[in-house]
MARKEZA-113794 format. One record per residue (C-alpha): residue number from 1; residue in one letter; chain; x, y, z. Coordinates in steps of 0.001 Angstrom, whole numbers, plus 500000, padded with zeros to 6 digits. Each point is the difference from the previous one (the first is absolute). Layout:
N
<atom NUM, 'A', 'A', <X, Y, Z>> ...
//
This chain:
438
<atom 1, 'M', 'A', <329924, 484868, 501055>> <atom 2, 'K', 'A', <499364, 500318, 503724>> <atom 3, 'Q', 'A', <497621, 502786, 501017>> <atom 4, 'Q', 'A', <501846, 502793, 501785>> <atom 5, 'L', 'A', <498731, 501038, 503428>> <atom 6, 'F', 'A', <501071, 503092, 501976>> <atom 7, 'A', 'A', <499007, 501513, 503306>> <atom 8, 'L', 'A', <500442, 503402, 501586>> <atom 9, 'I', 'A', <499961, 500192, 503779>> <atom 10, 'D', 'A', <500085, 503261, 501893>> <atom 11, 'I', 'A', <499392, 501333, 503492>> <atom 12, 'N', 'A', <496788, 501968, 500450>> <atom 13, 'N', 'A', <500699, 503638, 500887>> <atom 14, 'C', 'A', <503536, 498926, 500867>> <atom 15, 'Y', 'A', <501268, 502901, 502131>> <atom 16, 'V', 'A', <496746, 500299, 501927>> <atom 17, 'S', 'A', <499881, 496226, 500552>> <atom 18, 'C', 'A', <503554, 500044, 501403>> <atom 19, 'E', 'A', <498995, 502716, 502484>> <atom 20, 'R', 'A', <496958, 497988, 501068>> <atom 21, 'V', 'A', <502041, 496860, 500716>> <atom 22, 'F', 'A', <501695, 501751, 502930>> <atom 23, 'N', 'A', <497105, 502276, 500926>> <atom 24, 'P', 'A', <496737, 497997, 499805>> <atom 25, 'Q', 'A', <498074, 503011, 501329>> <atom 26, 'L', 'A', <500228, 501357, 496437>> <atom 27, 'N', 'A', <497810, 497184, 498662>> <atom 28, 'G', 'A', <496699, 501301, 498685>> <atom 29, 'K', 'A', <501157, 503626, 500121>> <atom 30, 'P', 'A', <500969, 502303, 497105>> <atom 31, 'V', 'A', <503796, 499996, 499671>> <atom 32, 'V', 'A', <502335, 501694, 497519>> <atom 33, 'V', 'A', <503771, 499816, 499518>> <atom 34, 'L', 'A', <501887, 502951, 498520>> <atom 35, 'S', 'A', <502882, 500186, 497539>> <atom 36, 'N', 'A', <503476, 501446, 500540>> <atom 37, 'N', 'A', <500012, 503146, 502139>> <atom 38, 'D', 'A', <496340, 499374, 500868>> <atom 39, 'G', 'A', <498999, 501287, 496567>> <atom 40, 'C', 'A', <497277, 497916, 498344>> <atom 41, 'V', 'A', <497751, 497073, 500866>> <atom 42, 'V', 'A', <501583, 496772, 498720>> <atom 43, 'S', 'A', <497975, 497355, 501849>> <atom 44, 'R', 'A', <496387, 499999, 501225>> <atom 45, 'S', 'A', <497856, 497612, 501953>> <atom 46, 'N', 'A', <496624, 499076, 498529>> <atom 47, 'E', 'A', <498380, 502247, 502621>> <atom 48, 'A', 'A', <502111, 502939, 498788>> <atom 49, 'K', 'A', <499055, 499248, 496402>> <atom 50, 'A', 'A', <496343, 500129, 501063>> <atom 51, 'L', 'A', <500639, 503587, 501140>> <atom 52, 'N', 'A', <501065, 500808, 496407>> <atom 53, 'I', 'A', <503642, 500541, 500941>> <atom 54, 'G', 'A', <501792, 499648, 496690>> <atom 55, 'M', 'A', <503365, 498458, 499281>> <atom 56, 'A', 'A', <502912, 502482, 499664>> <atom 57, 'I', 'A', <497939, 502909, 501308>> <atom 58, 'P', 'A', <502160, 502512, 501944>> <atom 59, 'W', 'A', <499503, 499549, 503735>> <atom 60, 'Y', 'A', <499897, 503728, 500746>> <atom 61, 'E', 'A', <496912, 500334, 497804>> <atom 62, 'I', 'A', <497935, 497516, 502020>> <atom 63, 'E', 'A', <501726, 499967, 503403>> <atom 64, 'K', 'A', <497423, 502039, 501906>> <atom 65, 'E', 'A', <496946, 498188, 498646>> <atom 66, 'A', 'A', <501643, 496562, 500263>> <atom 67, 'L', 'A', <500979, 500428, 503647>> <atom 68, 'Q', 'A', <496505, 501237, 500828>> <atom 69, 'A', 'A', <498610, 496843, 498378>> <atom 70, 'G', 'A', <502200, 497857, 502266>> <atom 71, 'V', 'A', <502590, 498996, 497416>> <atom 72, 'K', 'A', <503211, 498574, 501503>> <atom 73, 'V', 'A', <503103, 501211, 498171>> <atom 74, 'F', 'A', <503494, 498491, 499830>> <atom 75, 'S', 'A', <503265, 500948, 498329>> <atom 76, 'S', 'A', <501579, 497363, 497776>> <atom 77, 'N', 'A', <501911, 497574, 502205>> <atom 78, 'Y', 'A', <502283, 498454, 497377>> <atom 79, 'A', 'A', <501994, 497937, 502506>> <atom 80, 'L', 'A', <496816, 498266, 501182>> <atom 81, 'Y', 'A', <498465, 499579, 496535>> <atom 82, 'G', 'A', <503246, 498679, 498531>> <atom 83, 'D', 'A', <500379, 497390, 502737>> <atom 84, 'M', 'A', <496383, 498864, 499666>> <atom 85, 'S', 'A', <500518, 499778, 496229>> <atom 86, 'R', 'A', <503071, 497815, 500568>> <atom 87, 'R', 'A', <497913, 497622, 502121>> <atom 88, 'F', 'A', <497263, 500005, 497349>> <atom 89, 'F', 'A', <502417, 498880, 497277>> <atom 90, 'L', 'A', <501576, 497387, 502270>> <atom 91, 'I', 'A', <496593, 498344, 500327>> <atom 92, 'L', 'A', <499567, 500054, 496218>> <atom 93, 'Q', 'A', <503350, 498243, 499630>> <atom 94, 'Q', 'A', <498707, 497170, 502188>> <atom 95, 'Y', 'A', <497086, 499453, 497601>> <atom 96, 'F', 'A', <501748, 500598, 496653>> <atom 97, 'H', 'A', <503460, 499680, 498497>> <atom 98, 'T', 'A', <501825, 503328, 499752>> <atom 99, 'D', 'A', <500239, 499597, 496202>> <atom 100, 'D', 'A', <496188, 500129, 499883>> <atom 101, 'L', 'A', <499791, 503278, 501942>> <atom 102, 'E', 'A', <500314, 503524, 498626>> <atom 103, 'P', 'A', <499847, 502701, 502713>> <atom 104, 'Y', 'A', <498109, 502913, 498461>> <atom 105, 'S', 'A', <500032, 502406, 502940>> <atom 106, 'I', 'A', <500384, 500005, 503773>> <atom 107, 'D', 'A', <496602, 498305, 500363>> <atom 108, 'E', 'A', <499388, 498310, 496617>> <atom 109, 'C', 'A', <501391, 496926, 498294>> <atom 110, 'F', 'A', <499266, 498171, 496750>> <atom 111, 'I', 'A', <500048, 496209, 500243>> <atom 112, 'R', 'A', <500383, 497449, 497205>> <atom 113, 'L', 'A', <497450, 497321, 500883>> <atom 114, 'T', 'A', <500401, 497816, 496912>> <atom 115, 'P', 'A', <502462, 497504, 501578>> <atom 116, 'Y', 'A', <497652, 499462, 502988>> <atom 117, 'A', 'A', <496692, 499637, 498150>> <atom 118, 'E', 'A', <500384, 496286, 499183>> <atom 119, 'N', 'A', <500609, 498772, 503543>> <atom 120, 'L', 'A', <498127, 502513, 502169>> <atom 121, 'D', 'A', <496538, 501394, 500455>> <atom 122, 'I', 'A', <501080, 503553, 499175>> <atom 123, 'E', 'A', <496940, 501680, 501498>> <atom 124, 'Q', 'A', <500382, 498199, 503319>> <atom 125, 'Y', 'A', <503760, 500586, 499954>> <atom 126, 'C', 'A', <499462, 503746, 499549>> <atom 127, 'H', 'A', <497419, 500099, 502792>> <atom 128, 'D', 'A', <502482, 498227, 502286>> <atom 129, 'L', 'A', <502637, 502599, 499101>> <atom 130, 'I', 'A', <497645, 502886, 500819>> <atom 131, 'N', 'A', <499137, 498437, 503356>> <atom 132, 'T', 'A', <503645, 499292, 500825>> <atom 133, 'I', 'A', <501073, 503594, 499333>> <atom 134, 'N', 'A', <497124, 501276, 502117>> <atom 135, 'Q', 'A', <500787, 497619, 502885>> <atom 136, 'W', 'A', <503783, 500381, 499985>> <atom 137, 'I', 'A', <500439, 503744, 499461>> <atom 138, 'G', 'A', <496445, 501349, 500246>> <atom 139, 'L', 'A', <499812, 501521, 496512>> <atom 140, 'P', 'A', <496851, 499590, 497850>> <atom 141, 'C', 'A', <500668, 499069, 496372>> <atom 142, 'C', 'A', <498176, 499496, 496719>> <atom 143, 'I', 'A', <500972, 497741, 497099>> <atom 144, 'G', 'A', <498992, 500243, 496354>> <atom 145, 'V', 'A', <500613, 497067, 497640>> <atom 146, 'G', 'A', <499898, 500138, 496204>> <atom 147, 'A', 'A', <501503, 498602, 496831>> <atom 148, 'T', 'A', <502238, 503085, 499660>> <atom 149, 'K', 'A', <501640, 502535, 502290>> <atom 150, 'T', 'A', <497532, 502677, 498849>> <atom 151, 'Q', 'A', <497062, 497715, 500774>> <atom 152, 'A', 'A', <501517, 499188, 503397>> <atom 153, 'K', 'A', <500353, 503706, 500762>> <atom 154, 'L', 'A', <496390, 500584, 498980>> <atom 155, 'A', 'A', <498799, 496983, 502000>> <atom 156, 'N', 'A', <501759, 501384, 503057>> <atom 157, 'H', 'A', <498069, 503241, 499473>> <atom 158, 'F', 'A', <496737, 497996, 499928>> <atom 159, 'A', 'A', <500974, 498096, 503172>> <atom 160, 'K', 'A', <500471, 503289, 501838>> <atom 161, 'K', 'A', <496837, 501684, 498801>> <atom 162, 'R', 'A', <497614, 497029, 500341>> <atom 163, 'T', 'A', <499652, 498381, 503407>> <atom 164, 'G', 'A', <498241, 497045, 498382>> <atom 165, 'F', 'A', <503329, 498740, 498667>> <atom 166, 'N', 'A', <501229, 499484, 503583>> <atom 167, 'S', 'A', <503414, 501585, 499213>> <atom 168, 'L', 'A', <500651, 497687, 497014>> <atom 169, 'C', 'A', <498845, 500550, 496415>> <atom 170, 'F', 'A', <500744, 496951, 497815>> <atom 171, 'L', 'A', <499225, 501117, 496455>> <atom 172, 'P', 'A', <500460, 496570, 498283>> <atom 173, 'D', 'A', <496964, 498680, 501905>> <atom 174, 'L', 'A', <497889, 503120, 499392>> <atom 175, 'D', 'A', <497278, 499636, 497378>> <atom 176, 'L', 'A', <500307, 502218, 496940>> <atom 177, 'C', 'A', <496913, 502114, 500757>> <atom 178, 'S', 'A', <501224, 500831, 503506>> <atom 179, 'Y', 'A', <503459, 500866, 498686>> <atom 180, 'E', 'A', <498599, 502289, 497319>> <atom 181, 'S', 'A', <497768, 501687, 502573>> <atom 182, 'L', 'A', <503002, 500709, 502220>> <atom 183, 'L', 'A', <501916, 501382, 497027>> <atom 184, 'Q', 'A', <497136, 502359, 499166>> <atom 185, 'E', 'A', <499961, 501312, 503578>> <atom 186, 'T', 'A', <503772, 500660, 500041>> <atom 187, 'P', 'A', <501217, 503332, 498542>> <atom 188, 'V', 'A', <502716, 499595, 497406>> <atom 189, 'A', 'A', <502291, 502152, 502156>> <atom 190, 'D', 'A', <500086, 497133, 502530>> <atom 191, 'V', 'A', <501578, 497617, 497486>> <atom 192, 'W', 'A', <503660, 499319, 500735>> <atom 193, 'G', 'A', <502184, 502044, 497650>> <atom 194, 'V', 'A', <497301, 502429, 498822>> <atom 195, 'G', 'A', <499644, 502748, 502597>> <atom 196, 'R', 'A', <498047, 503248, 499976>> <atom 197, 'K', 'A', <501826, 501818, 497201>> <atom 198, 'I', 'A', <499576, 497255, 497405>> <atom 199, 'S', 'A', <496461, 499226, 501212>> <atom 200, 'K', 'A', <498926, 503547, 499119>> <atom 201, 'Q', 'A', <501434, 499579, 496508>> <atom 202, 'L', 'A', <498262, 496645, 499620>> <atom 203, 'Q', 'A', <496655, 501708, 500563>> <atom 204, 'D', 'A', <500383, 501535, 496534>> <atom 205, 'Y', 'A', <499688, 496423, 498702>> <atom 206, 'E', 'A', <496950, 499323, 502203>> <atom 207, 'I', 'A', <502010, 497835, 502366>> <atom 208, 'Y', 'A', <498808, 500720, 503532>> <atom 209, 'N', 'A', <500292, 496741, 501914>> <atom 210, 'S', 'A', <502048, 496816, 500051>> <atom 211, 'Y', 'A', <497458, 498171, 497868>> <atom 212, 'D', 'A', <500304, 502596, 497228>> <atom 213, 'L', 'A', <503789, 499657, 500023>> <atom 214, 'T', 'A', <499928, 496189, 499995>> <atom 215, 'F', 'A', <498082, 499901, 496720>> <atom 216, 'A', 'A', <501598, 503049, 498357>> <atom 217, 'N', 'A', <502015, 499787, 496779>> <atom 218, 'E', 'A', <503505, 499454, 501309>> <atom 219, 'H', 'A', <501707, 500628, 496647>> <atom 220, 'H', 'A', <498329, 503380, 499574>> <atom 221, 'L', 'A', <500713, 501086, 503574>> <atom 222, 'S', 'A', <503631, 498896, 499798>> <atom 223, 'R', 'A', <500476, 502421, 497098>> <atom 224, 'Q', 'A', <498316, 502819, 501926>> <atom 225, 'F', 'A', <501747, 499328, 503326>> <atom 226, 'S', 'A', <502644, 497284, 500245>> <atom 227, 'V', 'A', <500461, 496244, 499919>> <atom 228, 'L', 'A', <499500, 500030, 503773>> <atom 229, 'I', 'A', <496261, 500574, 499504>> <atom 230, 'A', 'A', <499811, 497053, 497628>> <atom 231, 'R', 'A', <501837, 497872, 502548>> <atom 232, 'T', 'A', <497561, 501046, 502732>> <atom 233, 'I', 'A', <497012, 499051, 497805>> <atom 234, 'R', 'A', <501446, 496553, 499316>> <atom 235, 'E', 'A', <500675, 499538, 503709>> <atom 236, 'L', 'A', <496399, 500920, 500835>> <atom 237, 'K', 'A', <498855, 497315, 497534>> <atom 238, 'G', 'A', <502154, 497399, 501784>> <atom 239, 'Q', 'A', <503084, 499934, 497758>> <atom 240, 'S', 'A', <503088, 500236, 502211>> <atom 241, 'C', 'A', <502398, 502635, 498612>> <atom 242, 'I', 'A', <501781, 501202, 503148>> <atom 243, 'A', 'A', <502388, 497499, 501526>> <atom 244, 'L', 'A', <500948, 499874, 503648>> <atom 245, 'D', 'A', <503068, 502166, 500558>> <atom 246, 'D', 'A', <503082, 498320, 501409>> <atom 247, 'P', 'A', <500616, 501543, 503441>> <atom 248, 'A', 'A', <503653, 498976, 499736>> <atom 249, 'I', 'A', <500601, 502494, 497176>> <atom 250, 'P', 'A', <501793, 502956, 501622>> <atom 251, 'S', 'A', <498999, 503620, 499491>> <atom 252, 'K', 'A', <501637, 502089, 497292>> <atom 253, 'R', 'A', <500113, 502969, 502339>> <atom 254, 'I', 'A', <499498, 500617, 503704>> <atom 255, 'L', 'A', <498450, 503252, 501232>> <atom 256, 'S', 'A', <499332, 501371, 503464>> <atom 257, 'S', 'A', <498212, 503296, 500581>> <atom 258, 'R', 'A', <497627, 501770, 502358>> <atom 259, 'S', 'A', <498783, 503534, 500565>> <atom 260, 'F', 'A', <501177, 501907, 503069>> <atom 261, 'A', 'A', <497614, 500833, 502818>> <atom 262, 'S', 'A', <500633, 503684, 499208>> <atom 263, 'A', 'A', <502117, 501953, 497535>> <atom 264, 'L', 'A', <503715, 500011, 500900>> <atom 265, 'S', 'A', <502787, 502429, 499205>> <atom 266, 'E', 'A', <502876, 498524, 502075>> <atom 267, 'K', 'A', <502469, 497867, 498050>> <atom 268, 'P', 'A', <501057, 497780, 502959>> <atom 269, 'I', 'A', <496405, 498954, 500678>> <atom 270, 'I', 'A', <499397, 499238, 496319>> <atom 271, 'K', 'A', <503171, 497894, 499966>> <atom 272, 'Q', 'A', <498750, 498052, 502992>> <atom 273, 'A', 'A', <496753, 499278, 498154>> <atom 274, 'L', 'A', <501946, 498908, 496913>> <atom 275, 'T', 'A', <502099, 497617, 502088>> <atom 276, 'F', 'A', <496808, 498413, 501302>> <atom 277, 'H', 'A', <498826, 499336, 496427>> <atom 278, 'V', 'A', <503437, 498733, 498912>> <atom 279, 'N', 'A', <499826, 497428, 502804>> <atom 280, 'R', 'A', <496491, 498956, 498911>> <atom 281, 'A', 'A', <501075, 499584, 496381>> <atom 282, 'Y', 'A', <503161, 498182, 501063>> <atom 283, 'K', 'A', <497932, 497460, 501937>> <atom 284, 'R', 'A', <498081, 499127, 496836>> <atom 285, 'L', 'A', <503224, 499945, 497963>> <atom 286, 'T', 'A', <501627, 497399, 502251>> <atom 287, 'A', 'A', <496783, 497972, 500310>> <atom 288, 'Q', 'A', <499989, 499646, 496199>> <atom 289, 'Q', 'A', <503753, 499188, 499944>> <atom 290, 'Q', 'A', <500759, 502836, 497618>> <atom 291, 'L', 'A', <502717, 502574, 499413>> <atom 292, 'C', 'A', <499370, 503654, 499124>> <atom 293, 'A', 'A', <501995, 501974, 497425>> <atom 294, 'C', 'A', <498076, 503302, 499993>> <atom 295, 'V', 'A', <498487, 502112, 502792>> <atom 296, 'H', 'A', <497273, 502521, 499137>> <atom 297, 'V', 'A', <498868, 502665, 502496>> <atom 298, 'A', 'A', <497092, 502449, 499605>> <atom 299, 'L', 'A', <499089, 502948, 502232>> <atom 300, 'Y', 'A', <496526, 501537, 499799>> <atom 301, 'E', 'A', <499689, 503740, 500573>> <atom 302, 'K', 'A', <496827, 501596, 501347>> <atom 303, 'I', 'A', <498448, 502538, 497627>> <atom 304, 'P', 'A', <496887, 502183, 500514>> <atom 305, 'Y', 'A', <498111, 498878, 496884>> <atom 306, 'P', 'A', <498819, 496655, 498532>> <atom 307, 'P', 'A', <501380, 497374, 500142>> <atom 308, 'Y', 'A', <501447, 501632, 503153>> <atom 309, 'K', 'A', <503350, 498274, 499671>> <atom 310, 'K', 'A', <502704, 499593, 497393>> <atom 311, 'S', 'A', <502913, 497628, 500008>> <atom 312, 'A', 'A', <503691, 500295, 499348>> <atom 313, 'S', 'A', <501830, 496733, 499461>> <atom 314, 'H', 'A', <503515, 498735, 499535>> <atom 315, 'A', 'A', <501435, 496566, 499179>> <atom 316, 'V', 'A', <503502, 498677, 500570>> <atom 317, 'G', 'A', <501477, 496879, 498425>> <atom 318, 'L', 'A', <502216, 498056, 502363>> <atom 319, 'E', 'A', <503516, 498858, 499166>> <atom 320, 'Y', 'A', <498810, 496414, 500354>> <atom 321, 'A', 'A', <496763, 498256, 500923>> <atom 322, 'T', 'A', <499769, 499539, 503756>> <atom 323, 'D', 'A', <497793, 499191, 502976>> <atom 324, 'D', 'A', <502245, 501959, 502370>> <atom 325, 'L', 'A', <497661, 502092, 502150>> <atom 326, 'L', 'A', <502765, 502473, 500830>> <atom 327, 'V', 'A', <500702, 500690, 496320>> <atom 328, 'L', 'A', <496316, 500258, 499081>> <atom 329, 'N', 'A', <499200, 502332, 502894>> <atom 330, 'H', 'A', <503063, 502209, 499388>> <atom 331, 'T', 'A', <499094, 500310, 496303>> <atom 332, 'A', 'A', <496404, 500937, 500807>> <atom 333, 'L', 'A', <500950, 502603, 502624>> <atom 334, 'N', 'A', <502435, 501685, 497610>> <atom 335, 'Q', 'A', <497138, 500582, 497584>> <atom 336, 'I', 'A', <498111, 502009, 502627>> <atom 337, 'D', 'A', <502916, 502448, 499970>> <atom 338, 'V', 'A', <499420, 500416, 496256>> <atom 339, 'L', 'A', <496212, 500305, 500123>> <atom 340, 'F', 'A', <499457, 501994, 503199>> <atom 341, 'K', 'A', <499434, 503757, 499759>> <atom 342, 'E', 'A', <500005, 502403, 502910>> <atom 343, 'N', 'A', <496748, 501751, 500968>> <atom 344, 'K', 'A', <497919, 497344, 498232>> <atom 345, 'K', 'A', <497457, 497756, 501697>> <atom 346, 'Y', 'A', <499884, 496325, 499108>> <atom 347, 'V', 'A', <497119, 497586, 500501>> <atom 348, 'K', 'A', <501345, 496664, 498812>> <atom 349, 'V', 'A', <503183, 498061, 499243>> <atom 350, 'E', 'A', <500449, 496726, 498152>> <atom 351, 'V', 'A', <502813, 497625, 499141>> <atom 352, 'M', 'A', <499995, 497425, 497218>> <atom 353, 'F', 'A', <502484, 497207, 499304>> <atom 354, 'T', 'A', <500270, 499132, 496304>> <atom 355, 'A', 'A', <502298, 498049, 497657>> <atom 356, 'L', 'A', <499528, 496966, 502243>> <atom 357, 'H', 'A', <501935, 496759, 499545>> <atom 358, 'S', 'A', <499662, 496557, 501530>> <atom 359, 'K', 'A', <502721, 499606, 502616>> <atom 360, 'Q', 'A', <500412, 496292, 499309>> <atom 361, 'Q', 'A', <500500, 500528, 496263>> <atom 362, 'H', 'A', <502057, 503198, 500158>> <atom 363, 'I', 'A', <503669, 499777, 498977>> <atom 364, 'H', 'A', <502393, 502737, 501127>> <atom 365, 'D', 'A', <502619, 501105, 497487>> <atom 366, 'L', 'A', <503746, 500141, 500664>> <atom 367, 'W', 'A', <500063, 503790, 500401>> <atom 368, 'Q', 'A', <497785, 499981, 503094>> <atom 369, 'P', 'A', <501479, 499974, 503560>> <atom 370, 'L', 'A', <499089, 496381, 500728>> <atom 371, 'D', 'A', <501678, 499956, 503436>> <atom 372, 'V', 'A', <498026, 503068, 501123>> <atom 373, 'I', 'A', <496768, 498572, 498567>> <atom 374, 'Q', 'A', <500529, 496762, 501949>> <atom 375, 'Q', 'A', <500753, 501894, 503223>> <atom 376, 'R', 'A', <496886, 502142, 499676>> <atom 377, 'D', 'A', <497944, 496931, 499148>> <atom 378, 'D', 'A', <501142, 498388, 503264>> <atom 379, 'L', 'A', <499147, 503235, 501829>> <atom 380, 'M', 'A', <496469, 499999, 498581>> <atom 381, 'K', 'A', <499538, 496368, 501039>> <atom 382, 'T', 'A', <501059, 500923, 503542>> <atom 383, 'L', 'A', <497592, 502936, 499989>> <atom 384, 'L', 'A', <497152, 497747, 498857>> <atom 385, 'E', 'A', <500782, 497418, 502689>> <atom 386, 'M', 'A', <499972, 502699, 502690>> <atom 387, 'K', 'A', <496632, 501307, 498861>> <atom 388, 'Q', 'A', <498539, 496491, 499906>> <atom 389, 'R', 'A', <501295, 499229, 503491>> <atom 390, 'Y', 'A', <499447, 503297, 501822>> <atom 391, 'G', 'A', <497292, 501674, 497937>> <atom 392, 'S', 'A', <499967, 502347, 497023>> <atom 393, 'D', 'A', <500593, 503068, 502198>> <atom 394, 'C', 'A', <503077, 498671, 501799>> <atom 395, 'I', 'A', <502378, 501774, 497624>> <atom 396, 'Q', 'A', <499346, 502634, 497378>> <atom 397, 'V', 'A', <501949, 501018, 496945>> <atom 398, 'G', 'A', <499727, 503488, 498609>> <atom 399, 'Y', 'A', <499494, 503641, 500803>> <atom 400, 'H', 'A', <499068, 500727, 503611>> <atom 401, 'S', 'A', <497670, 502738, 501180>> <atom 402, 'T', 'A', <498091, 500361, 503252>> <atom 403, 'S', 'A', <496944, 501439, 498223>> <atom 404, 'L', 'A', <497193, 497744, 498778>> <atom 405, 'A', 'A', <498051, 502807, 498335>> <atom 406, 'W', 'A', <500024, 498104, 496708>> <atom 407, 'Q', 'A', <497984, 497073, 501344>> <atom 408, 'M', 'A', <496323, 499563, 499159>> <atom 409, 'K', 'A', <497120, 501433, 501968>> <atom 410, 'Q', 'A', <498422, 497112, 501863>> <atom 411, 'H', 'A', <497822, 501665, 502597>> <atom 412, 'H', 'A', <497561, 497072, 500084>> <atom 413, 'R', 'A', <502349, 497021, 499707>> <atom 414, 'S', 'A', <499184, 496906, 502035>> <atom 415, 'P', 'A', <502769, 498071, 501784>> <atom 416, 'R', 'A', <502299, 497746, 497988>> <atom 417, 'Y', 'A', <498628, 496985, 501819>> <atom 418, 'T', 'A', <502151, 497323, 498341>> <atom 419, 'T', 'A', <503328, 501662, 499160>> <atom 420, 'C', 'A', <500914, 502338, 502879>> <atom 421, 'W', 'A', <500729, 498687, 503507>> <atom 422, 'Q', 'A', <498886, 503242, 501635>> <atom 423, 'E', 'A', <496625, 499846, 498213>> <atom 424, 'L', 'A', <499094, 496322, 500353>> <atom 425, 'L', 'A', <496379, 499321, 500822>> <atom 426, 'T', 'A', <499411, 499740, 503772>> <atom 427, 'I', 'A', <496980, 498838, 501988>> <atom 428, 'D', 'A', <498610, 502558, 502399>> <atom 429, 'D', 'A', <499724, 498694, 503586>> <atom 430, 'S', 'A', <496632, 501662, 500538>> <atom 431, 'A', 'A', <498636, 498383, 496864>> <atom 432, 'M', 'A', <501149, 496590, 501269>> <atom 433, 'A', 'A', <498310, 500605, 503348>> <atom 434, 'V', 'A', <496708, 500833, 498301>> <atom 435, 'T', 'A', <500242, 496841, 497915>> <atom 436, 'Q', 'A', <500701, 497858, 503041>> <atom 437, 'N', 'A', <497022, 501478, 501926>> <atom 438, 'K', 'A', <497704, 499089, 497131>> 
//
């Protein structure tokens, strides 16, 4: 049986690296990127990590000290990060077949290397990929290679932490003593699928690092925890138990949600926010070629005690499965009328499409208005063509309000350099003159 080989590639400090591509003056300086509504730190440069700025720490707690230390702060620029991620995955598709890629997050991807191992020098091929990504889009990456996905994830961790690996940790060529030493230095909480909660429980069994877990009794731990722990142990030993997911498999549900910049009590503004999320979910629905048969809406009310918000939700089953944006948006907005209460403040709204069906395989029954369905299907195709030709903002469907109070706080957002004409990167004339004089 052919030895399995997996890799995990990810962008180092992704959000910070994207900011540095278009603002090289940030290189070598401490930089942090904040979450929605400028809440918590979600990305840090190595210089910021050296200042002991922790991940997910609330910005208001460290703002004064961080600014005094010269930390540069940015709001999450999702338009920029999403476009850079798209370019990142396009490069991967030039090196590997799409069936051998499993996107894991906006900046991470698992790769099945087994089909390429016979004809290629995998180490050199991975180094070429790292260099290409850095040259073409300016993003630094690390790659971890192992016999399993868990080993690949761990190897990627080693490649980041140890400069001696030169951004690539190839576990199959690592001698056993070196591998065991790395395992002993890695806390068990850093193992993929373990996390902090389970790692604390594992300490009762004298399991503190990755080495302890690798040689633990998997049968005993599976009875105490779950079969997932046993699977992780086998993966650490080099037995592949987690297959590459098929990216073509559509989602079973589609959810869009985000907290408001501040608590809201006006129904029209909340409806405008809901329409925004319906459009986001609809975009994913059509991209996956699916139909929706149930629309679920939740509204989160602000309360003065932990957990500081409580939700009220409502779900409506549709007469027939559809990808008609007008029907989906109308159904969602009607649920706000049911959930909304006067003199209450709300901090978040979400919409979820469930009971999804493949559009290509769906068969309408004789009791459904087939002529109307066909007409609305043609209308949605026209709408899609208009958006593709004139831009996504050329025409909007849904509830209209002049207020944008529901949108996120983004006081430190950088320009959307690659997706907005008004914010495209420009070269300052004075800067050019200085360069020419030199």
